C-alpha positions as CSV (number, residue, x, y, z in Angstrom):
1,M,0.1,-0.1,0.3
2,S,1.6,3.1,-1.0
3,A,1.7,6.0,1.2
4,A,-0.6,9.3,1.2
5,L,1.4,11.3,3.6
6,R,5.4,10.5,4.9
7,L,6.6,11.7,8.4
8,V,10.4,11.5,8.5
9,D,11.8,12.5,11.9
10,V,9.0,15.1,12.4
11,T,10.3,17.2,15.3
12,V,8.0,20.6,16.0
13,T,8.9,23.1,19.0
14,Y,7.4,25.7,20.5
15,D,9.8,28.1,22.3
16,R,12.5,25.6,21.3
17,H,11.1,22.7,23.7
18,P,9.2,20.0,21.9
19,A,5.5,19.6,21.4
20,V,6.0,16.4,18.7
21,H,9.8,14.3,19.3
22,H,11.1,12.7,16.6
23,V,8.0,11.0,14.9
24,C,8.5,8.9,11.3
25,A,5.3,7.0,10.5
26,E,3.5,6.2,7.2
27,I,-0.3,7.3,6.5
28,P,-1.4,4.7,4.3
29,E,-3.3,5.9,0.9
30,G,-7.0,5.5,0.9
31,V,-7.8,4.9,4.5
32,C,-9.1,6.4,7.4
33,T,-6.4,7.0,10.0
34,A,-7.0,8.1,13.8
35,V,-4.2,10.1,15.4
36,V,-4.7,9.1,19.4
37,G,-3.0,9.6,22.3
38,P,-3.4,11.6,25.8
39,N,-3.8,15.1,26.4
40,G,-0.6,17.1,25.6
41,A,0.5,14.1,23.1
42,G,0.8,16.9,19.9
43,K,-1.8,15.4,17.9
44,S,-3.1,18.3,17.0
45,T,0.1,20.1,16.6
46,L,1.5,17.3,14.5
47,L,-1.8,17.7,12.6
48,K,-1.0,21.1,11.8
49,A,2.1,19.6,10.5
50,M,1.0,17.7,8.2
51,A,-1.2,20.6,6.9
52,G,1.7,23.0,6.4
53,L,0.5,24.9,9.2
54,V,3.4,25.1,11.6
55,R,6.8,25.7,11.1
56,I,8.9,21.9,11.3
57,A,12.2,22.2,13.5
58,R,13.3,19.1,12.0
59,G,12.4,16.3,10.0
60,R,9.7,16.5,6.7
61,V,6.3,15.7,6.0
62,E,6.4,14.1,2.4
63,I,3.4,14.2,0.2
64,P,2.9,13.0,-3.7
65,E,3.6,15.5,-6.0
66,R,-0.3,14.3,-7.3
67,S,-1.7,15.3,-3.4
68,Q,0.1,18.6,-2.5
69,D,-2.5,20.5,-3.7
70,K,-5.5,18.1,-3.0
71,L,-5.3,18.7,0.8
72,A,-7.9,19.9,3.7
73,Y,-7.7,20.9,6.7
74,L,-10.4,20.8,9.5
75,P,-9.3,22.9,12.6
76,Q,-11.3,22.4,15.9
77,Q,-14.2,24.6,16.6
78,S,-12.1,26.8,19.2
79,D,-9.9,27.8,16.5
80,V,-12.8,29.3,14.0
81,D,-13.8,32.6,14.8
82,R,-17.8,31.9,14.2
83,S,-18.8,36.0,15.1
84,F,-17.8,37.3,11.2
85,P,-21.1,38.3,9.9
86,I,-21.0,36.1,6.9
87,S,-24.3,33.6,5.6
88,V,-23.7,30.0,6.1
89,L,-23.9,29.4,2.2
90,D,-20.9,32.3,1.8
91,M,-19.1,29.9,4.4
92,V,-19.1,27.3,2.8
93,L,-18.6,28.2,-0.7
94,L,-15.2,29.6,0.7
95,G,-14.6,25.7,-0.3
96,R,-13.9,26.5,-3.8
97,W,-11.5,29.4,-3.0
98,R,-9.0,27.5,-4.5
99,D,-10.7,27.8,-8.1
100,I,-12.3,31.1,-7.5
101,G,-9.6,32.9,-5.7
102,A,-9.6,36.3,-4.1
103,F,-11.3,38.6,-6.2
104,G,-13.5,35.5,-8.3
105,A,-17.2,35.9,-7.9
106,A,-18.9,32.3,-7.3
107,G,-21.1,31.0,-10.5
108,P,-24.2,29.3,-10.2
109,A,-22.6,26.3,-10.2
110,D,-20.8,26.8,-7.5
111,I,-23.7,27.7,-5.6
112,D,-25.4,25.2,-6.6
113,R,-22.8,22.8,-5.5
114,A,-22.5,24.4,-1.9
115,I,-26.4,24.2,-1.7
116,H,-26.1,20.1,-2.6
117,A,-23.2,20.0,-0.1
118,M,-25.2,22.0,2.4
119,E,-28.3,19.4,2.1
120,A,-26.0,16.2,2.1
121,V,-24.9,17.0,5.9
122,G,-28.5,18.2,6.6
123,L,-28.4,21.7,6.7
124,H,-30.9,22.2,3.7
125,G,-33.0,25.1,4.7
126,F,-29.9,27.0,6.2
127,E,-28.3,28.8,3.3
128,R,-29.1,32.5,4.5
129,R,-28.9,31.5,8.1
130,P,-26.1,33.9,10.1
131,L,-23.1,31.6,11.0
132,A,-23.4,33.1,14.4
133,T,-26.8,31.8,14.9
134,L,-25.8,28.0,14.4
135,S,-25.4,25.4,17.2
136,A,-22.2,23.7,17.9
137,G,-23.5,20.8,15.8
138,Q,-24.4,23.1,12.8
139,F,-21.6,24.9,12.6
140,Q,-19.5,21.6,12.9
141,R,-22.0,20.3,9.4
142,A,-21.6,23.3,7.8
143,L,-17.5,23.1,8.2
144,F,-17.9,19.4,6.5
145,A,-20.4,20.8,3.6
146,R,-17.1,23.2,2.8
147,M,-14.7,20.4,3.1
148,L,-17.3,18.7,0.5
149,L,-16.8,21.5,-1.5
150,Q,-12.7,21.4,-1.4
151,D,-13.1,17.7,-3.2
152,A,-10.0,17.0,-1.4
153,E,-7.6,13.8,-1.6
154,I,-6.3,13.9,1.3
155,I,-8.4,15.4,4.5
156,L,-7.5,16.3,7.5
157,L,-9.9,16.2,10.9
158,D,-9.1,17.8,14.0
159,E,-11.1,16.2,16.8
160,P,-14.5,16.7,14.3
161,F,-16.8,14.9,16.6
162,N,-15.7,17.0,19.9
163,A,-18.8,18.6,22.1
164,I,-21.6,18.2,19.5
165,D,-24.4,15.7,20.1
166,M,-24.6,12.1,18.9
167,R,-27.1,12.6,15.9
168,T,-24.3,14.7,13.9
169,T,-21.9,12.6,15.2
170,A,-23.4,9.4,13.4
171,D,-24.2,11.9,10.4
172,L,-20.7,12.7,10.0
173,L,-18.9,9.4,10.7
174,A,-21.2,8.1,8.1
175,L,-19.7,11.0,5.5
176,V,-16.2,9.9,6.5
177,R,-16.7,6.1,5.7
178,R,-18.5,7.4,2.3
179,W,-14.8,9.7,2.1
180,H,-13.3,6.0,2.9
181,E,-15.3,4.0,-0.5
182,D,-14.5,6.7,-2.4
183,K,-10.5,5.7,-1.6
184,R,-9.9,9.3,0.1
185,T,-7.0,9.4,2.7
186,V,-8.7,10.7,6.1
187,V,-6.4,11.8,9.3
188,C,-8.4,12.3,12.0
189,V,-7.4,13.3,15.8
190,L,-9.5,11.6,17.8
191,H,-10.3,10.5,22.1
192,D,-12.8,7.9,21.6
193,L,-11.0,4.7,21.4
194,E,-14.7,2.9,20.3
195,Q,-14.6,4.9,17.6
196,V,-11.0,4.4,16.4
197,R,-12.5,1.0,16.6
198,S,-15.4,1.2,14.5
199,H,-14.7,3.4,12.0
200,F,-10.5,4.4,11.4
201,P,-8.7,1.1,10.5
202,H,-5.2,2.6,11.0
203,A,-4.2,4.2,13.7
204,L,-1.0,6.5,15.3
205,L,-0.4,6.4,18.8
206,L,1.1,10.1,20.3
207,A,2.6,11.0,23.2
208,R,4.9,13.4,21.7
209,E,6.7,10.7,20.5
210,L,5.4,7.8,18.5
211,I,4.4,5.1,20.4
212,A,3.0,2.6,17.7
213,A,1.0,3.0,14.7
214,G,-0.3,0.2,12.1
215,P,-3.7,-1.7,12.5
216,A,-5.8,0.0,15.1
217,E,-6.6,-3.0,16.7
218,E,-2.6,-3.9,17.5
219,T,-1.8,0.2,18.0
220,L,-4.1,0.5,20.4
221,T,-3.3,-2.4,22.9
222,A,-3.5,-2.1,26.4
223,A,0.0,-2.2,27.3
224,N,0.6,0.7,24.6
225,L,-2.0,3.1,25.9
226,L,-0.8,2.5,29.6
227,R,2.6,3.2,28.0
228,A,1.9,6.5,26.2
229,R,0.2,7.9,29.3
230,A,3.2,7.2,31.5
231,M,5.5,9.0,28.9
232,A,2.9,12.0,28.7
233,E,2.7,12.5,32.3
234,S,6.4,12.0,32.6
235,W,7.3,14.5,29.9
236,D,9.6,17.5,30.8
237,E,8.4,20.8,29.4
238,T,11.6,22.3,30.3
239,A,13.5,19.9,27.9
240,A,15.7,21.7,25.3
241,I,15.4,19.9,22.3
242,C,17.5,17.0,21.1
243,H,18.7,15.1,18.1
244,P,19.3,11.5,17.0
245,G,23.1,11.8,17.8
246,E,22.5,13.1,21.0
247,M,19.6,10.3,21.7
248,A,22.2,7.3,20.8
249,A,25.3,8.7,23.0
């Protein structure tokens, strides 16, 4: 199986202290992969590194050239400003940004696609609603509709089912399954291990460093989860960045 993303010695630092430390792994193409680990394990940081949104202090993320312009990233809801005075339809149309550009206008075909995307996530009739009036679940549906318009081959999701109702979670997981059936690559930061075991065949277990990667049932063993928790609890926040040669010395 070919790799959609290859992480080569990826280290990300904040104020010279490592948040993600020498991670080497492959994300298989056309597979749903969960990134799991304790709080503070660096999961969201690693996802942002895959998306090119944070500076990598060491190593690199390799993406096949054919997929470099076909990657979509969904941040956590808390990272999105919902107060901007914009309609739900206009927000969804931002998924066409790469094709329309900063000074272009959405045409009838773009609007039609956006309306169909909203219908696909259960937001029929919400086109003119102000974004700020949506519930958390409705807002997450709108973000998924925007991703549908991006038509990406690699989809990065940061805790997409956090703090939303069960029905919305089920509907959006059904959309993830559809992406999987379409052979798209989905990488998702998750906390719910049952969701991982039910919907994500592949997993990365992280505790700043990579604990294990591979089939979810082999990665999320009790021993690996215990090791990840112990490493996260013992992590020294003030430690300086090290290099592989120093680790071996």
